N, CA, C and O atoms as a GROMACS GRO file, in nm:
protein
  248
    1MET      N    1  11.226   9.625   6.834
    1MET     CA    2  11.235   9.480   6.923
    1MET      C    3  11.302   9.382   6.813
    1MET      O    4  11.241   9.358   6.709
    2ILE      N    5  11.426   9.330   6.836
    2ILE     CA    6  11.478   9.245   6.718
    2ILE      C    7  11.370   9.064   6.773
    2ILE      O    8  11.369   9.064   6.897
    3GLY      N    9  11.317   8.975   6.736
    3GLY     CA   10  11.321   8.843   6.762
    3GLY      C   11  11.253   8.897   6.927
    3GLY      O   12  11.326   8.881   7.025
    4ALA      N   13  11.154   8.940   6.940
    4ALA     CA   14  11.064   8.937   7.059
    4ALA      C   15  10.983   8.846   7.056
    4ALA      O   16  10.926   8.796   6.960
    5ARG      N   17  10.978   8.819   7.188
    5ARG     CA   18  10.895   8.671   7.237
    5ARG      C   19  10.803   8.697   7.374
    5ARG      O   20  10.840   8.781   7.457
    6GLY      N   21  10.714   8.641   7.387
    6GLY     CA   22  10.659   8.670   7.507
    6GLY      C   23  10.622   8.551   7.585
    6GLY      O   24  10.626   8.443   7.525
    7CYS      N   25  10.580   8.552   7.725
    7CYS     CA   26  10.574   8.426   7.780
    7CYS      C   27  10.494   8.464   7.900
    7CYS      O   28  10.523   8.564   7.965
    8VAL      N   29  10.369   8.369   7.939
    8VAL     CA   30  10.275   8.413   8.043
    8VAL      C   31  10.282   8.256   8.111
    8VAL      O   32  10.287   8.144   8.060
    9SER      N   33  10.280   8.302   8.244
    9SER     CA   34  10.284   8.163   8.321
    9SER      C   35  10.196   8.164   8.463
    9SER      O   36  10.230   8.244   8.550
   10PHE      N   37  10.116   8.100   8.481
   10PHE     CA   38  10.047   8.100   8.600
   10PHE      C   39  10.081   8.006   8.703
   10PHE      O   40  10.122   7.893   8.674
   11ASP      N   41  10.066   8.050   8.837
   11ASP     CA   42  10.074   7.982   8.931
   11ASP      C   43   9.914   7.984   8.995
   11ASP      O   44   9.839   8.075   9.028
   12ALA      N   45   9.904   7.835   8.994
   12ALA     CA   46   9.742   7.818   9.052
   12ALA      C   47   9.762   7.826   9.184
   12ALA      O   48   9.670   7.881   9.245
   13ALA      N   49   9.892   7.775   9.276
   13ALA     CA   50   9.869   7.791   9.418
   13ALA      C   51   9.835   7.899   9.467
   13ALA      O   52   9.752   7.915   9.555
   14SER      N   53   9.920   8.010   9.393
   14SER     CA   54   9.918   8.175   9.449
   14SER      C   55   9.806   8.251   9.406
   14SER      O   56   9.744   8.336   9.470
   15GLY      N   57   9.786   8.208   9.283
   15GLY     CA   58   9.693   8.302   9.174
   15GLY      C   59   9.738   8.380   9.118
   15GLY      O   60   9.658   8.465   9.082
   16ILE      N   61   9.846   8.396   9.087
   16ILE     CA   62   9.990   8.470   9.058
   16ILE      C   63  10.037   8.466   8.889
   16ILE      O   64  10.080   8.355   8.855
   17TYR      N   65  10.034   8.558   8.795
   17TYR     CA   66  10.087   8.548   8.686
   17TYR      C   67  10.218   8.567   8.660
   17TYR      O   68  10.273   8.616   8.759
   18LEU      N   69  10.312   8.543   8.546
   18LEU     CA   70  10.424   8.591   8.542
   18LEU      C   71  10.436   8.622   8.396
   18LEU      O   72  10.432   8.534   8.309
   19VAL      N   73  10.452   8.758   8.370
   19VAL     CA   74  10.468   8.829   8.229
   19VAL      C   75  10.603   8.857   8.185
   19VAL      O   76  10.679   8.936   8.240
   20SER      N   77  10.627   8.789   8.083
   20SER     CA   78  10.808   8.811   8.050
   20SER      C   79  10.799   8.833   7.874
   20SER      O   80  10.732   8.768   7.793
   21VAL      N   81  10.888   8.944   7.851
   21VAL     CA   82  10.902   8.957   7.746
   21VAL      C   83  11.076   8.974   7.743
   21VAL      O   84  11.145   9.028   7.829
   22ALA      N   85  11.123   8.907   7.612
   22ALA     CA   86  11.245   8.860   7.592
   22ALA      C   87  11.304   8.942   7.431
   22ALA      O   88  11.221   8.925   7.341
   23TRP      N   89  11.394   9.002   7.399
   23TRP     CA   90  11.409   9.037   7.291
   23TRP      C   91  11.580   9.080   7.283
   23TRP      O   92  11.652   9.089   7.383
   24GLN      N   93  11.624   9.105   7.142
   24GLN     CA   94  11.744   9.075   7.113
   24GLN      C   95  11.779   9.260   7.118
   24GLN      O   96  11.714   9.346   7.058
   25GLY      N   97  11.900   9.282   7.208
   25GLY     CA   98  11.937   9.423   7.183
   25GLY      C   99  12.025   9.452   7.066
   25GLY      O  100  12.044   9.372   6.975
   26LYS      N  101  12.082   9.577   7.074
   26LYS     CA  102  12.174   9.609   6.954
   26LYS      C  103  12.281   9.568   6.982
   26LYS      O  104  12.348   9.492   6.911
   27GLY      N  105  12.331   9.642   7.155
   27GLY     CA  106  12.458   9.615   7.180
   27GLY      C  107  12.461   9.523   7.294
   27GLY      O  108  12.365   9.492   7.364
   28LYS      N  109  12.590   9.480   7.306
   28LYS     CA  110  12.626   9.377   7.403
   28LYS      C  111  12.610   9.452   7.542
   28LYS      O  112  12.636   9.572   7.548
   29THR      N  113  12.566   9.375   7.662
   29THR     CA  114  12.530   9.442   7.824
   29THR      C  115  12.553   9.261   7.892
   29THR      O  116  12.567   9.157   7.827
   30ALA      N  117  12.551   9.280   8.033
   30ALA     CA  118  12.572   9.174   8.086
   30ALA      C  119  12.423   9.077   8.068
   30ALA      O  120  12.310   9.122   8.085
   31ALA      N  121  12.443   8.987   8.044
   31ALA     CA  122  12.286   8.885   8.033
   31ALA      C  123  12.218   8.901   8.126
   31ALA      O  124  12.299   8.926   8.215
   32PRO      N  125  12.149   8.903   8.157
   32PRO     CA  126  11.982   8.951   8.208
   32PRO      C  127  11.990   8.784   8.342
   32PRO      O  128  12.010   8.666   8.316
   33THR      N  129  11.968   8.846   8.462
   33THR     CA  130  11.935   8.732   8.562
   33THR      C  131  11.787   8.747   8.575
   33THR      O  132  11.740   8.639   8.612
   34ALA      N  133  11.686   8.848   8.558
   34ALA     CA  134  11.552   8.846   8.553
   34ALA      C  135  11.497   8.790   8.446
   34ALA      O  136  11.538   8.820   8.334
   35GLY      N  137  11.396   8.699   8.467
   35GLY     CA  138  11.336   8.615   8.397
   35GLY      C  139  11.434   8.517   8.335
   35GLY      O  140  11.420   8.515   8.212
   36LEU      N  141  11.515   8.447   8.373
   36LEU     CA  142  11.607   8.403   8.302
   36LEU      C  143  11.593   8.273   8.277
   36LEU      O  144  11.552   8.205   8.371
   37GLY      N  145  11.620   8.209   8.156
   37GLY     CA  146  11.519   8.129   8.094
   37GLY      C  147  11.428   8.158   7.988
   37GLY      O  148  11.387   8.081   7.901
   38ARG      N  149  11.396   8.312   8.009
   38ARG     CA  150  11.295   8.337   7.891
   38ARG      C  151  11.326   8.361   7.785
   38ARG      O  152  11.328   8.484   7.773
   39GLY      N  153  11.360   8.301   7.673
   39GLY     CA  154  11.406   8.374   7.544
   39GLY      C  155  11.561   8.323   7.546
   39GLY      O  156  11.634   8.347   7.450
   40LYS      N  157  11.594   8.270   7.628
   40LYS     CA  158  11.730   8.206   7.672
   40LYS      C  159  11.790   8.116   7.521
   40LYS      O  160  11.734   8.015   7.479
   41GLY      N  161  11.898   8.171   7.466
   41GLY     CA  162  11.915   8.051   7.356
   41GLY      C  163  11.874   8.068   7.242
   41GLY      O  164  11.917   7.994   7.153
   42LEU      N  165  11.754   8.196   7.204
   42LEU     CA  166  11.698   8.249   7.075
   42LEU      C  167  11.784   8.348   7.020
   42LEU      O  168  11.771   8.344   6.898
   43ASN      N  169  11.873   8.442   7.056
   43ASN     CA  170  11.945   8.532   6.995
   43ASN      C  171  12.092   8.516   7.012
   43ASN      O  172  12.172   8.610   7.025
   44GLY      N  173  12.121   8.390   7.010
   44GLY     CA  174  12.266   8.375   7.007
   44GLY      C  175  12.331   8.450   7.103
   44GLY      O  176  12.257   8.457   7.200
   45ASP      N  177  12.424   8.503   7.120
   45ASP     CA  178  12.492   8.572   7.231
   45ASP      C  179  12.436   8.626   7.361
   45ASP      O  180  12.391   8.739   7.343
   46GLU      N  181  12.427   8.591   7.463
   46GLU     CA  182  12.330   8.587   7.586
   46GLU      C  183  12.340   8.738   7.619
   46GLU      O  184  12.241   8.795   7.665
   47ALA      N  185  12.458   8.803   7.596
   47ALA     CA  186  12.450   8.925   7.603
   47ALA      C  187  12.397   9.041   7.531
   47ALA      O  188  12.403   9.160   7.563
   48LEU      N  189  12.333   8.974   7.407
   48LEU     CA  190  12.250   9.090   7.337
   48LEU      C  191  12.104   9.046   7.420
   48LEU      O  192  12.003   9.113   7.397
   49ARG      N  193  12.098   8.957   7.495
   49ARG     CA  194  11.918   8.931   7.525
   49ARG      C  195  11.911   9.037   7.603
   49ARG      O  196  12.001   9.092   7.667
   50ARG      N  197  11.762   9.071   7.592
   50ARG     CA  198  11.717   9.172   7.700
   50ARG      C  199  11.592   9.093   7.755
   50ARG      O  200  11.525   9.014   7.688
   51VAL      N  201  11.566   9.133   7.916
   51VAL     CA  202  11.421   9.048   7.945
   51VAL      C  203  11.359   9.146   8.035
   51VAL      O  204  11.434   9.215   8.104
   52VAL      N  205  11.218   9.162   8.045
   52VAL     CA  206  11.149   9.248   8.117
   52VAL      C  207  11.023   9.158   8.159
   52VAL      O  208  10.948   9.110   8.075
   53SER      N  209  11.005   9.135   8.320
   53SER     CA  210  10.908   9.086   8.345
   53SER      C  211  10.831   9.127   8.485
   53SER      O  212  10.884   9.181   8.582
   54THR      N  213  10.718   9.095   8.474
   54THR     CA  214  10.633   9.161   8.624
   54THR      C  215  10.545   9.064   8.634
   54THR      O  216  10.514   8.990   8.541
   55THR      N  217  10.492   9.056   8.767
   55THR     CA  218  10.410   8.968   8.828
   55THR      C  219  10.289   9.042   8.862
   55THR      O  220  10.285   9.150   8.922
   56LEU      N  221  10.159   8.952   8.806
   56LEU     CA  222  10.062   9.047   8.809
   56LEU      C  223   9.935   8.939   8.874
   56LEU      O  224   9.944   8.821   8.839
   57GLN      N  225   9.834   8.970   8.954
   57GLN     CA  226   9.733   8.876   9.027
   57GLN      C  227   9.570   8.988   8.959
   57GLN      O  228   9.560   9.111   8.961
   58ILE      N  229   9.494   8.912   8.921
   58ILE     CA  230   9.355   8.928   8.886
   58ILE      C  231   9.255   8.917   8.972
   58ILE      O  232   9.195   8.810   8.963
   59ALA      N  233   9.203   9.015   9.078
   59ALA     CA  234   9.116   8.996   9.151
   59ALA      C  235   8.979   8.892   9.106
   59ALA      O  236   8.921   8.888   8.997
   60ASN      N  237   8.955   8.817   9.221
   60ASN     CA  238   8.851   8.751   9.233
   60ASN      C  239   8.728   8.815   9.266
   60ASN      O  240   8.714   8.838   9.386
   61LEU      N  241   8.614   8.857   9.172
   61LEU     CA  242   8.515   8.957   9.266
   61LEU      C  243   8.399   8.830   9.277
   61LEU      O  244   8.290   8.878   9.247
   62TYR      N  245   8.391   8.730   9.300
   62TYR     CA  246   8.294   8.669   9.329
   62TYR      C  247   8.221   8.672   9.515
   62TYR      O  248   8.120   8.607   9.543
   0.00000   0.00000   0.00000
């Protein structure tokens, strides 16, 4: 992965985390729409940017 960056955000109202990783690919493709803003503008050409995101919720066992 070239120039990989990770991001974790938390929504306190829902208790859900959003975990995203953005990096630069070797070949051009369509600019990603998922995780829009994650790593945007860090790799120059947006057609080289790749992003994978997932949501998760950690159980409260109290």
